[in-house]
Backbone as a chain_set.jsonl record, in Angstrom:
{"seq": "PRPTLDDVRSVYEAHRVLEAGVLTQLVRHVDDALIERLTAHLAEERAAATRGDRAASVRLSGAFHVHLVEALGNAELSRFLADLLSRSSVMVSVYEPATDSICAVDEHGAIVEALRARDVARAIAVSREHFLHVESRLHLDDDAAPVSEDLTSVFGAVKPKRRKAR", "coords": {"N": [[-16.49, 9.087, 2.44], [-18.417, 6.354, 1.243], [-17.813, 3.148, 0.556], [-18.646, 0.59, -1.6], [-19.117, -2.741, -0.645], [-18.495, -4.152, -3.325], [-16.713, -1.95, -4.315], [-14.843, -2.375, -3.431], [-13.659, -4.638, -3.417], [-13.197, -4.294, -6.097], [-11.326, -2.847, -6.235], [-8.802, -3.894, -5.08], [-9.092, -6.081, -6.009], [-7.63, -5.215, -8.837], [-5.024, -4.087, -7.564], [-3.991, -6.605, -7.222], [-3.374, -7.662, -9.685], [-2.022, -5.673, -10.228], [0.026, -5.759, -9.317], [1.629, -7.728, -8.857], [2.679, -8.056, -11.871], [4.06, -6.38, -11.872], [5.641, -7.406, -10.077], [7.276, -9.19, -11.454], [8.616, -7.699, -13.126], [9.968, -6.932, -11.666], [11.291, -8.255, -9.985], [13.813, -8.966, -11.94], [15.429, -6.824, -11.877], [16.177, -6.754, -9.869], [18.712, -5.654, -7.004], [21.837, -4.446, -5.048], [21.166, -2.014, -3.778], [18.384, -1.577, -4.339], [16.942, -3.142, -2.704], [18.215, -2.267, -0.134], [16.802, 0.184, -0.094], [14.631, -0.674, 0.213], [14.386, -2.159, 3.246], [14.739, -0.237, 4.707], [12.967, 1.677, 4.154], [10.96, -0.424, 5.427], [12.057, -0.15, 7.875], [11.132, 2.434, 8.338], [8.094, 1.556, 8.555], [7.81, 0.509, 10.643], [8.669, 1.783, 12.9], [7.038, 3.983, 12.43], [4.556, 2.241, 13.51], [5.07, 0.778, 15.627], [4.764, 3.68, 17.548], [2.714, 3.612, 17.329], [1.352, 5.548, 15.861], [-0.544, 6.18, 13.59], [-1.965, 7.589, 11.081], [1.305, 7.948, 9.917], [1.118, 4.938, 9.351], [-0.25, 4.502, 7.727], [0.526, 5.774, 5.674], [3.089, 5.644, 4.844], [2.777, 3.226, 4.051], [1.2, 2.648, 2.048], [4.208, 3.658, 0.578], [5.715, 1.649, 0.387], [4.408, 0.318, -1.424], [4.512, 1.862, -3.76], [8.002, 2.19, -3.573], [7.719, -0.122, -5.43], [7.039, -0.106, -8.008], [8.094, 2.111, -8.968], [11.01, 1.593, -9.265], [10.665, 0.136, -10.89], [10.67, 2.548, -13.168], [7.939, 3.5, -14.555], [6.564, 5.962, -15.536], [4.554, 5.238, -15.886], [2.905, 2.753, -14.937], [3.103, 3.477, -12.269], [1.724, 6.304, -12.578], [-0.935, 4.435, -12.43], [-0.646, 2.86, -10.209], [-1.105, 5.134, -8.153], [-3.427, 6.505, -8.162], [-4.568, 3.761, -7.373], [-3.982, 3.436, -4.564], [-5.049, 6.164, -3.744], [-7.576, 5.395, -3.609], [-7.489, 3.058, -1.769], [-6.44, 4.006, 0.379], [-8.36, 5.296, 1.595], [-10.227, 4.23, 2.167], [-8.936, 1.917, 3.333], [-8.395, 4.033, 5.828], [-10.642, 4.662, 6.451], [-12.614, 2.215, 6.818], [-11.052, 0.528, 8.35], [-9.715, -0.845, 11.047], [-7.821, 0.784, 13.366], [-5.783, -1.087, 15.286], [-5.023, -3.224, 13.216], [-4.14, -2.795, 11.52], [-0.499, -2.91, 11.708], [0.242, -5.553, 11.377], [0.528, -5.761, 8.663], [3.423, -4.797, 7.875], [5.044, -7.031, 8.418], [3.558, -8.16, 6.319], [4.728, -6.413, 4.035], [8.238, -6.989, 4.807], [8.138, -9.829, 3.762], [8.098, -10.003, 1.769], [10.004, -8.656, 0.304], [12.182, -10.175, 1.639], [11.504, -12.563, -0.165], [11.726, -10.951, -2.857], [14.525, -10.224, -2.103], [15.979, -13.248, -2.801], [14.749, -13.556, -5.229], [12.672, -14.396, -5.759], [10.217, -14.888, -8.139], [7.407, -16.151, -8.278], [7.229, -16.769, -4.886], [7.382, -13.847, -4.15], [4.726, -12.865, -5.397], [2.62, -14.766, -4.121], [3.034, -13.785, -1.976], [2.399, -11.28, -1.93], [0.374, -11.082, -3.269], [-1.211, -12.279, -0.919], [-1.268, -10.785, 0.544], [-2.808, -7.906, -0.164], [-5.387, -9.323, -0.031], [-5.268, -10.358, 2.376], [-5.899, -7.336, 3.94], [-7.485, -6.549, 2.33], [-9.483, -8.383, 3.602], [-9.578, -7.307, 6.319], [-11.06, -4.642, 6.699], [-14.509, -3.49, 7.968], [-17.147, -3.288, 6.333], [-19.752, -3.359, 7.048], [-23.349, -2.982, 5.948], [-24.776, -1.756, 8.208], [-22.991, -0.673, 9.744], [-21.165, 2.248, 11.377], [-18.365, 3.702, 9.692], [-14.58, 3.15, 11.028], [-13.099, 5.39, 11.148], [-13.137, 8.449, 10.89], [-11.884, 10.486, 10.569], [-9.878, 11.305, 8.802], [-8.497, 13.517, 7.587], [-6.444, 13.491, 9.499], [-5.255, 11.183, 8.613], [-4.475, 11.761, 6.448], [-4.046, 14.553, 6.245], [-3.913, 18.31, 5.771], [-4.637, 18.874, 2.565], [-3.572, 21.017, 0.013], [-4.437, 22.807, -2.783], [-2.209, 22.277, -5.696], [-0.972, 24.949, -7.506], [-0.782, 26.531, -10.562], [1.881, 26.838, -13.002], [1.947, 29.832, -14.635], [1.898, 30.132, -18.235]], "CA": [[-16.593, 8.041, 0.943], [-18.792, 5.081, 1.636], [-17.323, 2.441, -0.375], [-19.269, -0.892, -1.243], [-18.283, -3.772, -1.122], [-17.825, -4.37, -4.646], [-15.75, -1.318, -4.565], [-12.683, -2.499, -2.743], [-13.156, -5.429, -4.034], [-12.683, -4.306, -7.694], [-9.933, -1.746, -6.478], [-7.819, -4.503, -4.208], [-8.552, -7.215, -7.846], [-6.751, -4.415, -9.558], [-3.785, -4.238, -6.84], [-3.339, -7.449, -7.179], [-2.568, -7.868, -10.799], [-0.792, -4.295, -10.985], [1.463, -5.808, -7.856], [1.987, -9.019, -9.772], [2.987, -7.61, -13.229], [5.525, -4.742, -10.882], [7.19, -8.264, -9.314], [8.151, -10.031, -12.185], [9.515, -7.272, -14.01], [10.861, -6.076, -10.924], [12.472, -9.607, -9.973], [14.655, -8.937, -13.259], [16.31, -5.589, -11.994], [16.809, -5.831, -8.121], [19.905, -5.235, -7.068], [21.635, -3.762, -3.449], [20.187, -0.372, -3.922], [16.754, -1.318, -4.135], [17.121, -3.882, -1.165], [18.339, -1.704, 1.393], [16.16, 1.349, 0.08], [12.951, -1.091, 0.415], [14.825, -2.089, 4.27], [14.933, 1.452, 5.516], [11.569, 1.916, 4.342], [10.228, -1.582, 6.674], [12.501, 0.499, 9.508], [9.557, 3.265, 8.775], [6.854, 1.231, 9.018], [7.815, -0.665, 11.714], [8.869, 2.447, 13.852], [5.25, 4.449, 12.901], [3.595, 1.444, 13.572], [5.544, 0.874, 17.11], [5.147, 4.765, 18.14], [1.261, 4.234, 16.94], [1.251, 6.448, 14.261], [-1.499, 5.446, 11.92], [-1.469, 8.408, 10.222], [2.005, 7.328, 9.146], [1.562, 3.965, 8.739], [-1.347, 4.21, 6.103], [1.308, 6.732, 4.514], [4.085, 4.722, 4.464], [1.606, 1.04, 3.844], [1.328, 2.381, 0.34], [4.467, 4.204, -0.214], [5.901, 0.637, 0.59], [4.021, 0.023, -3.245], [5.439, 3.033, -4.799], [8.63, 1.774, -4.526], [8.704, -1.178, -5.964], [6.42, 0.594, -8.753], [9.253, 3.614, -9.049], [12.087, 0.71, -9.026], [10.796, 0.486, -12.6], [10.169, 3.184, -13.662], [6.973, 3.501, -15.386], [4.998, 6.556, -15.489], [2.361, 4.949, -16.641], [2.062, 2.174, -13.896], [3.3, 4.89, -11.31], [0.163, 6.515, -12.151], [-2.067, 3.924, -11.922], [-0.735, 2.914, -8.674], [-1.261, 6.67, -7.398], [-4.809, 6.387, -8.635], [-5.184, 2.575, -6.701], [-3.366, 4.172, -3.606], [-5.887, 7.019, -2.875], [-8.999, 4.724, -3.428], [-7.729, 2.103, -1.201], [-5.971, 4.416, 1.093], [-9.258, 6.136, 2.466], [-11.017, 2.614, 2.315], [-8.899, 1.446, 4.516], [-8.477, 4.733, 7.235], [-12.122, 5.096, 7.092], [-12.952, 0.885, 7.458], [-9.635, -0.925, 8.334], [-9.562, -0.42, 13.075], [-6.14, 1.355, 14.142], [-4.707, -2.06, 15.545], [-5.012, -4.56, 12.885], [-2.744, -2.687, 10.113], [0.352, -3.587, 12.457], [0.788, -6.793, 10.63], [1.317, -5.147, 6.752], [5.004, -4.773, 8.415], [6.127, -7.954, 8.365], [4.231, -8.696, 4.698], [6.054, -6.458, 3.151], [8.996, -7.545, 4.783], [8.586, -11.022, 3.637], [7.807, -9.452, 0.214], [11.361, -7.89, 0.378], [12.85, -11.463, 1.64], [11.366, -13.034, -2.085], [12.912, -10.3, -3.875], [16.503, -10.297, -1.812], [15.999, -14.208, -3.354], [14.477, -13.222, -6.814], [12.194, -15.512, -5.99], [9.03, -14.246, -7.787], [6.298, -16.904, -7.387], [7.303, -16.485, -3.794], [7.307, -12.611, -3.964], [3.41, -12.619, -6.34], [2.544, -14.901, -3.455], [3.148, -12.967, -0.338], [2.004, -9.483, -2.341], [-1.866, -11.169, -2.978], [-1.654, -13.156, 0.214], [-1.91, -9.485, 1.84], [-3.618, -7.368, -0.623], [-6.36, -10.4, 0.432], [-5.628, -9.766, 3.755], [-6.174, -5.931, 3.762], [-8.75, -6.307, 2.238], [-10.009, -9.116, 4.633], [-9.811, -6.325, 7.292], [-11.953, -3.625, 6.796], [-15.615, -3.631, 8.453], [-17.762, -2.822, 5.339], [-21.025, -3.934, 6.96], [-23.775, -1.57, 5.555], [-25.389, -1.374, 9.311], [-22.039, -0.108, 11.135], [-20.565, 3.157, 11.12], [-16.722, 3.951, 9.628], [-14.488, 3.238, 12.402], [-12.236, 6.482, 11.216], [-13.996, 9.749, 9.394], [-10.732, 11.451, 10.338], [-9.43, 11.084, 7.245], [-7.205, 14.743, 7.377], [-5.228, 13.191, 10.337], [-4.843, 10.413, 8.117], [-3.753, 12.38, 4.54], [-3.676, 16.142, 6.206], [-4.184, 18.897, 4.95], [-4.453, 18.91, 0.9], [-4.064, 22.414, -0.221], [-4.274, 22.294, -3.879], [-0.874, 22.719, -6.327], [-1.332, 26.284, -8.033], [-0.266, 25.716, -11.476], [2.601, 27.901, -13.17], [1.427, 30.702, -15.47], [2.591, 30.29, -19.575]], "C": [[-17.543, 6.489, 2.413], [-18.443, 4.392, 0.496], [-17.776, 1.393, -0.86], [-18.331, -1.666, -1.851], [-17.799, -4.272, -2.69], [-16.829, -3.31, -5.066], [-14.909, -1.738, -4.222], [-12.771, -4.149, -3.671], [-12.389, -5.623, -5.589], [-11.268, -3.507, -7.495], [-9.207, -2.809, -5.847], [-7.434, -6.319, -5.257], [-7.429, -6.475, -7.727], [-4.667, -4.361, -9.045], [-2.994, -5.413, -6.938], [-2.596, -8.043, -8.208], [-1.793, -6.639, -11.186], [0.662, -4.841, -10.757], [2.665, -7.042, -8.677], [2.99, -9.15, -10.927], [4.435, -6.983, -12.494], [6.402, -6.121, -10.815], [7.682, -9.033, -10.59], [8.751, -9.54, -13.081], [10.604, -6.676, -12.947], [12.393, -7.063, -10.395], [13.652, -9.365, -11.089], [16.122, -8.039, -12.527], [16.403, -5.199, -10.414], [18.068, -6.337, -7.719], [20.052, -4.403, -5.263], [21.233, -3.121, -3.147], [18.665, -0.862, -3.311], [16.24, -2.126, -2.81], [17.147, -3.308, -0.122], [17.811, -0.309, 0.93], [14.542, 1.041, 0.954], [13.313, -1.538, 2.25], [14.677, -1.197, 4.869], [13.616, 1.587, 5.394], [10.817, 0.979, 5.516], [10.513, -0.686, 7.518], [11.702, 1.504, 9.622], [8.738, 3.029, 9.598], [6.817, 0.771, 10.508], [8.046, 0.515, 12.506], [7.966, 2.629, 13.704], [4.386, 3.23, 13.471], [3.764, 1.401, 15.67], [4.975, 2.151, 18.0], [2.702, 4.795, 18.057], [1.096, 4.815, 16.147], [0.09, 6.096, 13.524], [-1.435, 5.949, 11.662], [-0.093, 7.896, 8.808], [1.881, 5.836, 8.743], [0.681, 3.592, 7.89], [-0.386, 4.406, 5.357], [2.228, 5.762, 4.262], [3.63, 3.09, 4.217], [1.719, 1.495, 2.504], [2.32, 3.326, -0.371], [5.768, 2.912, -0.512], [5.292, 0.44, -1.314], [4.623, 0.618, -3.914], [6.464, 3.058, -4.797], [9.399, 0.795, -5.177], [7.806, -1.004, -7.572], [7.277, 1.906, -9.414], [10.508, 2.415, -9.459], [11.726, 0.306, -10.706], [10.496, 1.382, -13.342], [9.835, 3.691, -14.976], [6.376, 4.451, -15.407], [3.969, 6.125, -15.489], [2.119, 3.971, -14.863], [2.009, 2.732, -12.071], [1.574, 5.523, -11.025], [-1.66, 5.933, -11.762], [-2.052, 3.603, -10.827], [-0.981, 3.781, -7.859], [-2.632, 6.406, -7.473], [-5.373, 4.883, -7.262], [-5.242, 2.824, -5.261], [-4.352, 5.01, -3.105], [-7.046, 6.789, -3.012], [-9.055, 4.096, -1.815], [-6.647, 2.839, -0.094], [-7.022, 5.334, 2.294], [-10.744, 4.571, 2.732], [-9.994, 2.325, 3.039], [-8.255, 2.4, 5.692], [-9.766, 5.306, 7.296], [-12.372, 3.757, 7.736], [-11.898, 0.025, 8.604], [-9.634, -0.719, 10.528], [-8.206, -0.362, 12.98], [-5.222, 0.106, 13.774], [-4.458, -2.392, 14.972], [-4.056, -3.657, 11.808], [-1.629, -2.549, 10.64], [0.932, -4.557, 11.182], [1.471, -6.36, 8.808], [2.915, -4.925, 6.728], [5.563, -5.565, 8.209], [5.212, -8.588, 6.82], [4.675, -8.289, 3.61], [7.186, -6.569, 3.405], [9.285, -9.116, 4.103], [8.218, -10.916, 1.478], [9.62, -9.468, -0.61], [11.987, -9.048, 0.084], [12.385, -11.96, 0.381], [11.653, -12.491, -2.408], [14.154, -10.384, -3.699], [16.123, -12.134, -2.655], [15.843, -15.023, -4.11], [13.253, -14.599, -6.935], [10.498, -15.061, -6.161], [7.658, -14.388, -7.684], [6.178, -16.407, -6.395], [6.495, -14.944, -3.377], [5.341, -11.99, -4.538], [3.02, -13.833, -4.908], [1.831, -14.378, -2.747], [2.275, -11.368, -0.987], [-0.008, -10.38, -1.952], [-2.361, -12.082, -1.84], [-2.34, -11.626, 1.623], [-2.627, -8.418, 1.559], [-5.119, -8.197, 0.659], [-6.768, -10.368, 2.15], [-5.81, -8.281, 4.545], [-6.965, -5.862, 3.655], [-10.224, -6.519, 2.994], [-10.851, -7.991, 6.022], [-10.775, -5.33, 7.402], [-13.514, -3.937, 6.914], [-16.253, -2.59, 7.251], [-19.231, -2.945, 5.714], [-22.331, -2.866, 7.03], [-24.288, -0.792, 6.907], [-24.291, 0.075, 10.215], [-21.613, 1.24, 10.285], [-18.909, 2.829, 10.78], [-16.511, 4.083, 10.925], [-13.748, 4.405, 12.451], [-13.149, 7.434, 10.233], [-12.832, 10.514, 10.032], [-9.809, 11.487, 9.64], [-8.101, 12.954, 7.424], [-6.215, 14.576, 8.771], [-4.383, 12.263, 9.462], [-3.42, 11.397, 6.735], [-3.053, 14.003, 4.686], [-4.215, 16.579, 5.239], [-3.758, 19.485, 3.763], [-4.564, 20.417, 0.816], [-3.052, 22.173, -1.476], [-2.975, 23.137, -4.975], [-1.813, 23.291, -7.558], [-0.228, 25.731, -9.53], [0.602, 27.13, -12.419], [2.481, 28.448, -14.75], [2.33, 30.5, -16.91], [3.027, 31.158, -19.747]], "O": [[-17.382, 6.042, 3.549], [-18.703, 4.908, -0.591], [-16.942, 0.616, -0.394], [-17.46, -1.632, -2.721], [-16.682, -4.728, -2.937], [-16.103, -3.553, -6.03], [-13.878, -1.442, -4.827], [-11.906, -4.558, -4.445], [-11.587, -6.421, -6.074], [-10.338, -3.495, -8.302], [-8.185, -2.515, -6.468], [-6.515, -7.137, -5.317], [-6.481, -6.689, -6.97], [-3.625, -4.496, -9.686], [-1.77, -5.468, -6.82], [-1.574, -8.712, -8.053], [-1.086, -6.536, -12.188], [1.748, -4.698, -11.319], [3.872, -7.113, -8.908], [3.87, -10.005, -11.025], [5.61, -7.263, -12.733], [7.539, -6.18, -11.283], [8.802, -9.521, -10.435], [9.393, -10.212, -13.888], [11.688, -6.146, -13.193], [13.612, -6.891, -10.373], [14.673, -9.892, -10.648], [17.312, -8.352, -12.566], [16.58, -4.122, -9.845], [18.451, -7.44, -8.109], [19.16, -3.987, -4.523], [20.683, -3.25, -2.053], [18.073, -0.608, -2.262], [15.323, -1.772, -2.07], [16.389, -3.555, 0.816], [18.361, 0.591, 1.564], [13.783, 1.684, 1.679], [12.306, -1.202, 2.874], [14.358, -1.495, 6.02], [12.958, 1.633, 6.433], [10.171, 1.52, 6.413], [9.559, -0.184, 8.113], [11.344, 1.784, 10.765], [8.439, 3.537, 10.679], [5.864, 0.738, 11.286], [7.189, 0.305, 13.363], [7.218, 1.936, 14.394], [3.313, 3.603, 13.946], [3.018, 1.773, 16.576], [4.68, 1.863, 19.16], [1.836, 5.556, 18.49], [0.282, 4.267, 15.404], [0.405, 5.477, 12.508], [-0.263, 5.834, 11.306], [-0.208, 7.643, 7.609], [2.556, 5.481, 7.777], [0.723, 2.508, 7.309], [-0.132, 3.626, 4.439], [2.017, 5.011, 3.31], [4.304, 2.062, 4.263], [2.337, 0.767, 1.728], [2.013, 3.854, -1.44], [6.62, 3.074, -1.386], [6.093, 0.487, -2.248], [5.354, 0.096, -4.755], [6.886, 3.753, -5.721], [10.588, 0.623, -5.448], [8.012, -1.95, -8.333], [6.855, 2.525, -10.391], [10.946, 2.868, -10.516], [12.603, 0.229, -11.566], [9.953, 1.031, -14.389], [10.491, 4.078, -15.944], [5.189, 4.148, -15.283], [2.818, 6.455, -15.203], [1.431, 4.361, -13.921], [1.264, 2.492, -11.12], [0.728, 5.423, -10.137], [-2.716, 6.371, -11.307], [-3.045, 3.8, -10.126], [-1.128, 3.408, -6.695], [-2.994, 5.911, -6.406], [-6.307, 5.012, -6.471], [-6.267, 2.551, -4.637], [-4.685, 4.736, -1.952], [-7.844, 7.664, -2.677], [-9.905, 4.293, -0.946], [-5.871, 1.992, 0.348], [-6.699, 5.834, 3.371], [-11.772, 4.334, 3.366], [-10.446, 2.779, 4.091], [-7.603, 1.802, 6.549], [-10.046, 6.259, 8.022], [-12.408, 3.737, 8.966], [-12.134, -0.869, 9.416], [-9.115, 0.397, 10.563], [-7.492, -1.283, 12.582], [-4.425, -0.053, 12.849], [-3.24, -2.482, 15.124], [-3.102, -4.292, 11.36], [-1.172, -1.641, 9.946], [1.788, -4.312, 10.332], [2.477, -6.635, 8.153], [3.556, -4.889, 5.677], [6.698, -5.365, 7.775], [5.848, -9.371, 6.115], [4.979, -8.911, 2.591], [7.838, -6.319, 2.391], [10.428, -9.545, 3.944], [8.185, -11.629, 0.475], [10.132, -10.026, -1.581], [12.377, -9.33, -1.049], [13.238, -11.624, -0.441], [12.648, -13.035, -2.888], [14.962, -10.562, -4.61], [15.906, -11.669, -3.774], [16.161, -16.206, -4.226], [13.057, -15.425, -7.827], [9.685, -14.896, -5.252], [6.834, -13.558, -7.299], [5.285, -15.564, -6.312], [5.501, -14.786, -2.668], [4.835, -10.947, -4.124], [3.732, -13.143, -4.178], [0.605, -14.318, -2.649], [1.653, -10.587, -0.266], [-0.917, -10.328, -1.124], [-3.495, -12.547, -1.736], [-3.066, -11.471, 2.605], [-3.158, -7.794, 2.477], [-5.584, -7.757, 1.71], [-7.796, -10.359, 2.827], [-5.842, -8.26, 5.776], [-7.685, -5.273, 4.461], [-11.26, -5.866, 3.122], [-12.0, -7.909, 6.458], [-11.343, -5.292, 8.494], [-13.948, -4.646, 6.005], [-15.974, -1.393, 7.189], [-20.036, -2.674, 4.824], [-22.416, -2.042, 7.94], [-24.307, 0.439, 6.948], [-24.552, 1.095, 10.854], [-21.65, 1.389, 9.064], [-18.265, 1.967, 11.378], [-17.221, 4.592, 11.793], [-13.521, 4.792, 13.598], [-13.678, 7.171, 9.152], [-13.128, 11.692, 9.833], [-8.721, 11.792, 10.13], [-6.882, 12.95, 7.255], [-5.361, 15.417, 9.053], [-3.155, 12.346, 9.421], [-2.225, 11.488, 6.457], [-2.205, 14.575, 4.0], [-4.759, 16.054, 4.268], [-2.863, 20.325, 3.672], [-5.448, 21.04, 1.404], [-1.895, 21.762, -1.564], [-2.855, 24.361, -5.011], [-2.714, 22.796, -8.235], [0.691, 24.912, -9.554], [0.067, 28.235, -12.51], [2.777, 27.823, -15.769], [3.534, 30.707, -16.763], [3.609, 31.356, -20.814]]}, "num_chains": 1, "name": "protein.A"}
């Protein structure tokens, strides 16, 4: 994959807009169970980063945003996010140096803290900065080779789902 700078900008702008809307709705529904789920997820993210497991870190980073959207129970929002994550995960996996992604855990933690405080403005601001930060770490120079081409190690071998006969 060779996304252009415009592709990256479009995908991350969509992430920022979608998540701002999600957080606006989610802050009304925050409860202890959601905060506990997010906190447990952050521990998994931190453990993957600590052990240097790049594939798990990329998957878990995307899963954090999935947890936020799924807490709303809106299948359409979940579908939109899945589409964005499929594209942005490839961008991160190919164009971001592995050592640069560790700070995402702290950024996700700041979003959780803002949700815990029911501070929607802070949650949106942190989320916006998070996506801008991720976007800025991508090395997309025309002359530069991708940082990583080992997408199988990040996403695993994907087997097509078999459709059930009707």
